[in-house]
C-alpha positions as CSV (number, residue, x, y, z in Angstrom):
1,X,0.1,-0.4,0.1
2,X,1.3,3.4,-1.2
3,X,1.4,6.4,1.3
4,X,-0.6,9.4,0.6
5,X,2.1,11.7,0.4
6,X,4.3,9.8,-1.7
7,X,1.2,9.4,-4.6
8,X,0.7,13.4,-4.7
9,X,3.2,15.1,-7.6
10,X,4.5,18.5,-7.4
11,X,7.4,20.6,-7.2
12,X,9.6,20.6,-4.3
13,X,10.9,23.7,-2.6
14,X,14.1,23.5,-4.2
15,X,12.8,23.2,-7.6
16,X,10.4,26.5,-7.2
17,X,13.6,28.5,-5.4
18,X,15.9,27.3,-8.7
19,X,13.1,28.7,-10.7
20,X,12.5,32.1,-8.9
21,X,16.2,32.7,-9.2
22,X,16.5,31.7,-12.5
23,X,13.5,34.5,-13.5
24,X,15.0,37.2,-11.1
25,X,18.6,36.9,-13.0
26,X,16.6,37.1,-16.3
27,X,14.6,40.4,-15.3
28,X,17.6,41.9,-13.9
29,X,19.4,41.4,-17.1
30,X,16.5,42.8,-19.4
31,X,16.4,46.1,-17.1
32,X,20.2,46.3,-17.3
33,X,20.0,46.4,-21.1
34,X,16.9,48.7,-21.3
35,X,19.0,51.0,-19.4
36,X,21.6,50.8,-21.4
37,X,19.8,51.2,-24.7
38,X,17.9,54.3,-23.3
39,X,21.5,55.7,-23.1
40,X,22.7,54.9,-26.4
41,X,19.4,56.3,-28.0
42,X,20.2,59.5,-26.1
43,X,23.4,59.9,-27.2
44,X,22.6,58.8,-31.1
45,X,20.1,61.7,-30.7
46,X,22.4,64.2,-29.5
47,X,24.6,63.1,-32.8
48,X,22.2,63.6,-35.0
49,X,21.2,67.2,-34.2
50,X,25.0,68.0,-34.3
51,X,25.5,66.1,-37.8
52,X,22.2,68.4,-38.8
53,X,23.5,71.4,-37.4
54,X,26.8,70.8,-39.4
55,X,25.2,69.9,-42.3
56,X,22.8,72.7,-42.3
57,X,25.7,75.3,-41.9
58,X,27.8,73.5,-44.7
59,X,25.1,74.1,-47.1
60,X,24.2,78.0,-46.2
61,X,28.5,78.4,-46.8
62,X,28.2,76.8,-50.0
63,X,25.1,78.9,-50.8
64,X,26.8,81.9,-49.7
65,X,30.2,81.0,-51.8
66,X,28.2,81.1,-55.2
67,X,26.1,84.4,-54.4
68,X,29.2,86.6,-54.9
69,X,31.0,87.3,-58.0
70,X,33.5,86.6,-58.1
71,X,33.0,83.3,-56.3
72,X,34.1,82.8,-52.7
73,X,34.7,86.7,-51.6
74,X,31.9,86.7,-49.2
75,X,33.2,83.6,-47.4
76,X,34.7,84.1,-43.7
77,X,35.1,81.9,-40.1
78,X,32.5,82.1,-37.7
79,X,30.4,80.3,-35.3
80,X,26.7,79.7,-34.3
81,X,25.1,78.2,-31.0
82,X,21.6,76.8,-31.9
83,X,19.0,76.2,-29.5
84,X,19.1,72.4,-29.1
85,X,22.6,73.2,-27.6
86,X,24.9,72.5,-30.4
87,X,28.1,74.9,-31.1
88,X,28.9,75.2,-34.6
89,X,32.1,76.4,-35.7
90,X,33.7,76.6,-39.3
91,X,36.9,77.2,-40.7
92,X,37.7,78.1,-44.4
93,X,41.4,77.9,-45.5
94,X,42.8,78.9,-48.8
95,X,42.8,81.6,-51.2
96,X,43.0,79.7,-54.4
97,X,40.4,77.7,-56.3
98,X,39.5,75.2,-53.7
99,X,38.5,76.6,-50.4
100,X,38.7,73.8,-47.7
101,X,35.6,74.2,-45.5
102,X,35.4,72.5,-41.8
103,X,32.7,72.4,-39.9
104,X,32.8,71.2,-36.4
105,X,30.0,70.8,-34.0
106,X,30.2,70.5,-30.4
107,X,27.6,69.4,-27.8
108,X,26.9,67.5,-24.7
109,X,26.8,64.2,-23.4
110,X,26.5,63.2,-20.1
111,X,30.0,63.8,-18.5
112,X,31.9,65.2,-21.2
113,X,31.7,67.2,-24.5
114,X,31.5,65.8,-28.0
115,X,32.6,66.9,-31.5
116,X,31.9,66.0,-34.7
117,X,33.9,67.4,-37.7
118,X,32.6,67.8,-41.1
119,X,35.1,68.6,-43.9
120,X,34.8,69.4,-47.6
121,X,36.0,71.7,-50.2
122,X,34.5,74.1,-52.3
123,X,35.5,75.1,-55.7
124,X,35.6,78.9,-56.3
125,X,35.5,80.0,-59.9
126,X,37.1,83.6,-60.7
């Protein structure tokens, strides 16, 4: 004759504890990766704003270069600060036909500043 306790089926306390520990480790890993993803998205947003500001400034410089006759006579170095917190600085070097234009966008990320640089050449015709 079997004992009534031996016929019952179910989980032991040890099995339940192991399952809970595995579940907790999985949830902690998900929370950690979620926080990391959020930080990366924020940094990507800041970098995108900086590149957009640099690209816009580069197009303004290119348009100004061809508005004058002869070309490129109104080009000058300068800087600009956007409401998004991006500071854009541009330098124009060279005096001949090709002029080198460098646009640097500086922005803040948690704990420090970062800078992205765009460089191109504008061909100035006499």
